[in-house]
Structures are given as C-alpha cells and as structure tokens.
N, C-alpha and C positions, 0 to 999 in steps of 0.2 A: 344706609344711603350714606354715597360718596360725596366726592367734593363739588363735580359739576351739577348734579342733580339739587344739592344745596345751592350754589349758584344760581340755577336756573328759576330756582325759587324765592332765593334773596331777589333778584333783579324783576320776578314777576310781582312784588308789591310796589304798588302806585308811589312816586316821590322818592324811591332809592335811588336810582341812579349810581354813576360810577363814582361819583365823588362820596356818596356818603356809603358806597360797596367798600371802599378801600380806605375809610376812617374804622369801618368795622372791623377789616382785615386788619390793621395795625394793631387793634386793640385786644380781639381775640386769636391770632394768629390761622385761622382758618375758616373757610364759608361755612362748614357744619356746623363749627362751635358759635360761629356770631349767629345762626340761624335759632340754634336753640336756645340763645341767649341773651335776645333782642332786647336791649335795654329799654328800661320805659320809658326815660327820656327822650331816648329817639324815637320811638313808637308813637309818642304824642305828637311830634312833629310832620309826622305822616298821614294823609289823608284817612277819611274814615272808614272806606272799604277797606286799604291796607291795613288798618288795625284789626277789622273784623276778621280779615284772610290769616293774619300771624294769630290773635287768640285762637280761632278752629285748629289752627296747625299745634300749637300749645296743649289743645286738649286730645286733639286726634292722632297726633303724631305722623306717623307715613302711611296713615289711611286718609288725610285730611286732603280736600278739595287743593290746596297748593301742592302739596308734591304730586297727587294725579296728574295735574298739568305741567308740570316739570317732565313726569316719565311719558304723558304724551307726546311733549314736546317732543323728546328725543328720537319717540316712534317716529315723528313725522319728519323729522330731520332724516334717520335711517329709510324713510320709505321715498324721501324726494332726491336721494345721494349728496345729501348736503353732510357736512362733518364741521362739529362743534370744536374748535382750540381752544383751551382754557388757557389764561393768562396765568405764566409758570409753568407752561410746558415746554419739552425742548424746542419744540418747532413753531412756538408762537413766535413771530418776527420781532425781532432783537431791536431794532429802532423804535418800535412801535411801543415796545414795552418799557423803555427807556423815559415814556413822555409822562409827564404826570397825570397821573391818575387813567390809565389807558383803560380801552374796553376790556370787563372781567372776560367776554366770551366775544369769539369772532365766529360766524356763522361763514362756511365757505362752500361755493358750489365749484366744482373743476377741481384745478391741479394743486393742492395745498403748498406744492415744492415751490410753487410759484412766487409764494410770499416770502421767501428766500434768497430770491435771485436781487442784484442791486435793483433799486430801482427810484426812477426820475417820473414825479408828476409833470404832467401837462394840463394846463388849465386857462380857461378863458372864456369869452361871452358865449352865449346860447346865439344872439343875432349876430355872430361875427361878420364881418367882411370876408370877399371871397379870397383878400389877401391874407386875411388872418385864418382861414382855414387852408390855404395851402401851405403858410409857416407849420402849421398844427401839426398836417399831414407829413408834410418833408421832414419837420425835425423830429418829431416819433419814429418815420422810419430809419433815419438815420441812425438814430441813439438805441434804438432796438437793434440795427444793425452792428453796434458795437459792444452788445452785451447787457443792456440795461432792458429792466421789466419796464412798461411805460404806463404807469397807474393814472388813472383819472375817475370821474364820474358818472360815466354814461351819459352825461346829458347832451341835449342837442347842440348843434354847433361843434364849438373847439375840441370840446371831452370826445364826442362822438368821433372828428376827424383824426385827432391822435389815438384812438384806438385802431381806426382804419390803418393808419400810416405802419403802426406795428404789424397789425397782420400781414399788410402789402412786405412788408420785411420778411416775413416768416419769422418776427420774434413773438413774444409773449406779452400780453399785456393784462392788466388787472383793475376790476372795475368795481369801485366802493358806492354800494350804494344806498340812498336814503329811505329805502322801503327794506321789506323781507327780500330774500335772497329767489322765494317763489311769486313775488309778485312785482313783476320789473315795470320800472318807470324812467322815462317816460316808453308806453307802447310800443311807439315807433321804434325804437331801439332793440326792439325783441327779438328779433334777427341777428343783429349786430352781437346783442348778449351769448347766444347760442355759436357765432362765430370763434367768440372768445374764449369758450368753454373748448370747443372742438380743437382752436389752436394750442392748445396747452395752457391755456390762462386761467382768472379763475373770477368769479362773483362772489363780494364778500360784505358781509352786513353785521354790525353789531344788534342791530333788531331782529325779535322773535320772528317767527314765519307767519305769512299772510300778513304783516305790517302794511298799512299802507302809506303811501310816502304824504309826508304833512311837512308845512313848514319849518318846525320844530325840528326834523330830524336832520335838516340839511347842514347847518353850524357844526353837530355832531360828527355826520359826516365828514365833512371840509377838515377834521382836525385828523380824522384817522388817514385822509389822503396824504396831509403833509406829514403826518407823524409816521408811515412808513417809508418816505423817500428820503433819499441821500439828500436830494436838491428839488426843487420846483422852479417850473418854467411858466412865466406867465405870458401866454401870445398876446393875448387883447382883454381889457377889462375897462368897464367904465369905475368912475374914484366910488361910486355905492354898488358893491357888487360882490356876491358869494365869492367870485376868484378872488378877488383881491384880500378879503377874509382869510381865503387858506394860503395865499402867500404870505400875510402879516404872521397867521400863525406857525406860518414854517421859520421864521426869523425868531419868533419866542422860542420853539424848540430848538434853535440852534441848527438849523440846516439851511443849505445853500439855497439861495433864490436868484433866479436867472428872470432877465425881462428883456423882450425885444421890443426895441423902438418904434415909433410911429411918425407918421405926420402930425404936424401941431394941429392940424384940421380935422383929424379922425376924434372923435369925441372917445371912441374904444379905446384911443392909444394913451388916454389920459391916466387911467391906473397904473399902466407899465412905468411911464414918466415919472410917477408918484414916488414907486415903490425903489426906481432906480436911484431919487433922491435921498430914498429912505435907508439906501445901502444894498440895493439888489445889484448884481452885475450886470450890465448892459451885454447881449450878444447878438452878434448878428449871423452864425452859424455856427452849427451843431459843436462842431470842433474846439469852438470856447468853453463849452461845457464838460468835453471828455474832457480837455487838458485839465478844467480847474478839480474835477473829481478824481483826476489821477490816472485817467487815459485806461480805463478797465477793458480789459479784454482784446479792444482793438479800435484803432481808429475810423470815423467812418469815411467812407471814399470820398474824394473831393470832387467837386465838378472839374471835368475836363472840358477843352474846345469841342471835342469830337461829339460831344454830347449837346453842345448849342450851334441852333441854327445859323446858316450865313448871312447876314445880312449887307444890302447895297447900302453903299455911302449914304444917300438919302434916310433911307432908315435908321441907321446908325446916327447920323445928325440929328432925328427926331427923337430918337433913344437919347441922347445926351440932353436936349432941351426937354423934357419931360422930368430929368432928374429925379429928386426925391419925395417933391410934393404934387399933388394934382392940380392939372391944368386946365385951363379953358381954352378953345380953339382959338380965341382972339389970340390969347397971349402964346399959343404955340407958332401962330403966323405969324406974329409979331416977331418972335426969336427965330426962325427959321426961313422968313422970306415964302413961303408955299402959300399958296390958296387955299380958302378954305375946303373946295373940291377935291384939291389934290392930299391935303391932310389926311381928309375922312378915307380917300383909300388908301392911305399909309397907314391910317390908324387900324383899320380892320384888317391888312395884313399883317400887322404886329398883334392884333388879338386873335386872328386866328394859329398864330405861333406862339401863343400863351404868354407874350412877353407883354403885354396890355391891357388893362379893364377899364371898361367905361363904369362912371361913377354919375349923379346926378349933376349937371352941368358941366361934366369934364372928364378927365382922363387920369390915370395916372401907371406907373408901372407895378406889374405883379411882381412877386418874389423873383420869379426867374428872370424877368427884366431886370430888376435891381440887380441880381449876380450877374447877369451878360455886361451891365454898365462898368459894374467893378472891374470884370475882367478883360474889358475894353479898355480902359484906363491903366 
C-alpha cells in the first residue's frame, strides 16, 4: 500500500477531513502509518460508520472494503483522465501547500501544469449587474494577457465571466469546484468547463469522484480558490456572500485582496466597500493589480483613444452628467437642459455604443463609459 492509497482510505472515513488528517500526519509522519495505527481516542470521535470501516480494515488489511474503495477510486480517475496530486509532491501548488491544513489530495482534470502558473482569483456575485459582469470579463482578460492564470469557482455570474474573459485573451483559467470534477455544477456551465480544459486550463476539486455539489462543500472550495492565488479580486459582493468569505480567507492566508468600488446605491458594491475598509486595495484598472504584484510577465495593454467611439458634444455632456452614480431622466434633464425625448434618443445612442446601461428607474455608465469619462478629463 502506497501513500496515495492510504490517503484516499483515510479521507474516506466519515468525519476525518483535512484537520484530523494533518493531526495524524504530524503524529505518525506518513499516511500509511496513520492508517495502520489510528488511535482509539480519535476513532471514537468519528461517526459509527467510520469506526466500522476502520475496524474491518484492521482485521482484513488490503482485502478490506476501505482499501478496495481507494483502489477503485484510482481506477475511476484513470478512466476519466483525472490526475491525483498528493500534498508533498513536487507539483502540488506551492502557495496552497503553505496554507493551514491544505487539501491532502487534489483531483485535477486538464493541465496540471496550469496550477504552477501565478494565479489571481476573480470572484463575485452570481446575480451580478451587467457592469459587474463586464468588469469581471475585462479584468480577467487583461490579467490573463499579463501572464496570470485566472482562478474562480465556475459559478454563474462573475465566476463564469472571469473564466470567459481569460479564454477570450487566450489565457489559462482554473476552475475550483464544490463537487467532483466529473460531476459539474452548475450544469449550465458544463460547456464552459470543457472550454477551460481545451484551453490549457484545469478543473480541480478536493472531493472524491461523483461527489454532488452540497452547501457544506463551498466554504472548503473557497479556501482553495484563495489559497492557490497570489491575490483575490472582488468584483461585486453582498455583505453576506461566499465571495466575501473568499476575500476574508485570502486576508487570513496573507494574500493580496483587491476590490472594485461601486455606486453607494448598489447593494452588490457593499461587500467591496467593506473589504476596502478592512484593508483591501481599491483598484480601478488591471494595471493596479499587476503593478502591486510585481508586474509579472507583461503589462496589460492600456485603452487608447483609437479604441473609443467618437462622441458629439451633446453626448459628451450627457456622459459628464451621468458621472459615477445612477441617474433618473428627471435628474439628467435638470443637469443637461435637454428634454426627456431628446435625452432618451441620446441615451439609446450611448447604450448602442456600450457606454450606458439602463437600470430600474434610471441609467448609469458601463465600465467602458466610465473609462471614456476618465479619458475625457
């Protein structure tokens, strides 16, 4: 029996988890020794099913059901093209190994070499605003172009936009799952997962094959996302959200945390603002992140006037009037002197140019619109 089989068997015991696993390793020095000599004091803390499994192993050894499961799991991985990376192996991600009680095993589908690239996590709300999705996509594309792998959780919303931004830039992206790597969640992102693998990225999980996505899995997934990364970019997040948990875990793991500020009227900006108050770096462009992390590989290309549409004087005046916060038609009419009908025509033109978006009860600048405003001044 080798260390990988012993680790699979130990983690198969219900109630074991990384915490107890590393306690055993600290005491016994190897997973094989820990499995063979599981202390009675620890065994009694595990659920009855785990106690029965281990006692059967202690009687039957390598003929036990526990070892049979571990060997079958290795076969399932081989059949599915999934690799197992054991903590302590040379290509186990270095930053993740430095965290407290890292996952003893990683299941990897795709390019395991992707885990050796410098990574930046991009996380945020599942129900993000269109501006938030645009920011996630644009920042991820720029950062991937600067040589970073983009790490996220394959969720709907910001996660998916970040993965797609990296792929659009022909970069590498890593998806950390709260399910088995062969049981994708959400199913709506199954095609995206295949694009990630085809693009030289990877799907990873610490959970066994065929594990379902359960609520308890996602905090564990979030600690892996932050642990893999040099820094975490928070795009949009409510005050009570998994994305905010990921950012806080990153701070605990001594990672850099970056947050994009938003309107005070946007509930999804509140998590970002809280993190900025708690020490996250406020960022407005991807260059802010690249500069702080040492400018690895290349600077992202800056937007230039040739990439921006040419606006007429009245359109520019309206961009100025919109500023940084959502505005109603009445407010814009007061500030610009235009009639409601004229404003609607101008706003439609700016929407088609990708500079303005409509909200319930008003309008606001998109990230491209905000960049245009910044360059105009």
